[in-house]
C-alpha positions in Angstrom: 50.8 34.4 172.0 53.1 32.6 174.4 55.0 31.3 171.5 55.7 34.7 170.0 59.4 34.6 169.6 61.9 37.4 169.9 63.5 36.7 166.5 60.2 37.5 164.8 59.9 40.7 166.7 63.5 41.7 165.8 62.7 41.1 162.1 59.5 43.1 162.4 61.3 46.0 164.2 64.1 46.0 161.6 61.5 46.4 158.7 60.0 49.3 160.6 63.4 51.0 161.3 64.8 50.4 157.9 61.7 51.5 156.1 61.2 48.3 154.1 62.1 44.6 153.6 65.1 45.1 151.3 67.1 47.3 153.7 66.0 45.2 156.7 67.2 42.0 155.0 70.6 43.6 154.3 70.9 44.8 157.9 69.9 41.3 159.3 72.0 39.5 156.8 69.0 37.5 155.6 67.4 36.9 152.1 64.5 39.1 151.3 62.1 36.2 150.9 62.9 35.0 154.5 62.1 38.4 155.9 58.8 38.6 153.9 57.8 35.1 155.0 58.5 35.8 158.7 56.4 39.0 158.6 53.5 37.1 156.9 53.8 34.4 159.5 53.6 37.0 162.3 50.6 38.6 160.8 48.8 35.2 160.4 49.6 34.4 164.0 48.2 37.7 165.3 45.3 37.8 162.8 46.0 41.4 161.8 47.8 43.3 159.0 50.9 45.0 160.5 51.7 47.0 157.4 49.9 48.7 154.6 51.1 49.8 151.2 51.5 53.5 150.5 52.9 53.9 147.0 56.1 51.9 147.0 56.5 52.2 150.8 55.4 50.1 153.7 53.5 52.0 156.4 52.7 50.7 159.8 49.0 49.9 160.4 47.4 50.9 163.7 47.9 47.3 164.9 51.5 47.5 163.8 52.0 50.6 165.8 50.7 48.8 168.9 52.9 45.8 168.3 56.0 48.0 167.9 55.6 49.4 171.4 55.5 45.9 172.9 58.3 44.7 170.6 60.6 47.5 171.7 59.9 46.8 175.3 60.4 43.0 175.0 63.6 43.2 173.0 65.0 45.8 175.5 64.2 43.5 178.4 65.9 40.6 176.6 69.0 42.7 176.0 69.1 43.7 179.7 68.7 40.1 180.9 71.5 38.9 178.7 73.8 41.7 179.7 73.2 41.2 183.4 73.6 37.4 183.3 76.7 37.3 180.9 80.1 37.6 182.5 82.3 40.3 181.1 81.7 43.9 180.0 78.4 45.4 179.0 77.6 44.9 175.3 74.8 45.5 172.8 72.8 48.4 171.4 71.9 51.4 173.6 69.2 53.6 172.0 69.6 57.1 173.3 67.8 60.3 172.4 68.8 63.9 172.7 67.9 67.5 171.8 69.8 68.8 168.8 71.5 71.3 171.1 72.5 68.7 173.7 73.9 66.3 171.0 76.0 69.0 169.5 77.4 70.9 172.5 77.2 68.6 175.6 77.4 65.0 174.5 80.5 64.6 172.2 83.0 64.5 175.1 80.8 62.4 177.3 80.1 59.8 174.6 83.7 59.7 173.7 84.6 58.8 177.3 81.7 56.3 177.3 83.0 54.5 174.2 86.5 54.3 175.6 85.2 52.8 178.9 82.6 50.5 177.3 83.6 49.6 173.7 81.1 46.7 173.6 78.1 49.1 173.8 76.9 50.5 170.5 75.1 53.9 171.1 72.4 54.6 168.6 71.8 58.3 169.0 68.8 60.1 167.6 67.7 63.7 168.0 64.3 65.4 168.3 62.2 67.8 170.2 61.4 67.3 173.9 57.8 66.2 173.1 58.9 63.7 170.4 61.7 62.3 172.6 59.4 61.8 175.6 56.9 59.9 173.5 59.7 57.6 172.1 60.8 56.8 175.6 57.3 56.1 176.7 56.9 53.8 173.7 60.1 52.0 174.5 61.7 53.1 171.2 64.4 54.8 173.2 65.9 53.6 176.4 66.6 57.2 177.6 66.6 60.7 176.3 68.0 64.2 177.2 65.0 66.6 177.2 64.5 70.2 178.3 62.3 72.1 180.7 59.4 72.6 180.7 58.1 69.0 180.3 55.7 66.6 181.8 56.8 63.0 182.1 54.4 61.0 184.2 55.8 57.5 184.9 59.3 58.4 183.8 62.3 58.8 186.0 64.2 62.1 185.6 67.7 63.4 186.5 68.7 67.1 185.9 72.2 67.1 184.3 72.9 70.3 182.5 72.3 74.0 183.2 71.6 76.0 180.1 71.5 79.8 179.5 69.1 80.7 176.7 69.7 83.8 174.7 67.7 85.6 172.0 69.6 86.0 168.7 68.8 88.4 165.9 70.7 89.8 162.9 73.7 91.9 163.8 72.1 95.2 162.7 69.0 94.8 164.9 68.3 97.3 167.6 68.7 96.2 171.3 65.9 94.0 172.6 64.9 94.5 176.2 61.3 93.2 176.0 59.2 91.2 173.5 57.6 94.3 172.1 61.0 95.5 170.8 60.8 92.6 168.2 57.6 93.9 166.7 56.0 91.2 164.6 59.2 89.4 163.9 59.4 85.9 162.4 60.3 83.2 164.9 62.8 80.6 163.7 62.5 77.3 165.7 62.2 73.6 165.7 58.9 71.9 165.2 56.1 71.9 167.8 57.2 70.0 170.9 60.4 72.0 171.3 60.7 73.4 174.8 62.8 76.4 173.8 60.3 77.4 171.2 57.5 77.2 173.8 59.5 79.6 176.1 59.9 82.1 173.3 56.2 81.9 172.2 55.1 82.2 175.9 57.3 85.3 176.2 55.6 86.8 173.1 52.2 85.8 174.4 52.6 87.4 177.9 53.6 90.7 176.1 50.6 90.3 173.8 52.9 90.3 170.8 52.0 88.2 167.8 54.9 87.0 165.6 54.4 87.4 161.9 55.0 83.7 161.4 57.0 80.7 162.6 59.5 79.0 160.3 60.4 75.5 161.3 63.9 74.0 160.9 65.6 70.7 161.7 69.1 72.0 162.9 70.7 74.9 164.7 73.2 75.7 161.9 70.2 76.4 159.6 68.5 78.5 162.2 71.6 80.5 163.0 72.3 81.1 159.3 68.8 82.4 158.7 69.0 84.6 161.8 72.3 86.1 160.5 70.6 86.7 157.1 67.9 88.8 158.8 65.0 86.3 158.4 63.9 86.5 162.0 64.8 85.8 165.6 65.4 82.6 167.6 66.1 81.4 171.1 69.2 79.2 171.5 71.4 77.9 174.3 74.6 79.9 174.7 76.5 76.6 174.6 75.3 76.0 171.1 76.7 79.3 169.9 80.0 78.5 171.6 80.2 75.0 170.2 79.5 76.2 166.7 81.6 79.3 167.0 78.6 81.2 165.7 78.5 84.0 168.3 80.2 86.5 165.9 77.5 85.9 163.2 74.5 87.1 165.2 73.6 89.6 167.9 72.8 88.2 171.3 70.2 89.7 173.6 69.7 88.7 177.3 66.4 87.3 178.2 64.4 87.7 181.4 65.6 85.3 184.2 62.4 83.3 184.0 63.0 82.6 180.3 66.8 82.3 180.1 67.4 79.8 183.0 66.9 76.3 181.8 67.9 72.7 182.7 68.3 69.6 180.6 67.2 66.3 182.2 67.9 62.7 181.4 64.6 60.7 181.4 64.0 56.9 181.3 61.5 54.3 182.2 61.9 51.7 184.9 65.2 50.6 186.4 68.3 51.7 184.6 69.9 49.0 182.4 73.7 48.5 182.8 74.3 50.5 179.7 72.2 53.4 181.0 73.8 53.2 184.5 77.2 53.6 182.9 76.1 56.8 181.2 74.6 58.2 184.4 77.9 57.6 186.1 79.6 59.9 183.6 77.1 62.8 183.9 77.6 65.8 186.1 75.8 65.5 189.3 
């Protein structure tokens, strides 16, 4: 195991990220046969199958999932070591995660300033729910992520960075909503399980002993807001999202109780901050 080289781990990770050998070979500028051979050599060395066939796709085995966690960590440490020892500006990939709302309303100006100050750093931004982002940071697939309260992040460092006001939105013809019971058995429009905002809305319903008719899951705020405007149901969104998308006129906003509406977004990461992460922290509001 001491001779397990980083090059093999990089090839393995690329096959996982690109979803197959063909796209991984193109990304790495290698011939497909070379990538296939290196994966087979890695499997022979470890004595396990890292992938299994599912139709035409390659799917990680349980052993492959375990190796991916270690590969992400080792490759990240190698990048940090090279960056710290090399003279000159910080360079390399910086894998950052964010909530859909944060990515759309809070980060554009910050990342623009970051790029101007550190053009050698390539930010790979991915979005997801708080639960999914936390797991990816714990698995070293992301170096850091912006997540929302409430969350539990044992072993991770956390820095509160944004104050958010959450509002309830319904179709414009809806009657005023002062309590959860005013929504009746309305349909909730939200992101998948693991979304902190969704949990706040479901808890608000639960305390009032109100059972929503159903929950429809979406992958973006534009889709959620469009369906709310069409009368499909209600949703909870940060006011900053409505402002960023200029969507406030399309829906009716209702104030939420203080315990529900006041929310903070945190930046979380594992271990000591790399130079790339430290530069981002310097740009965030204190």
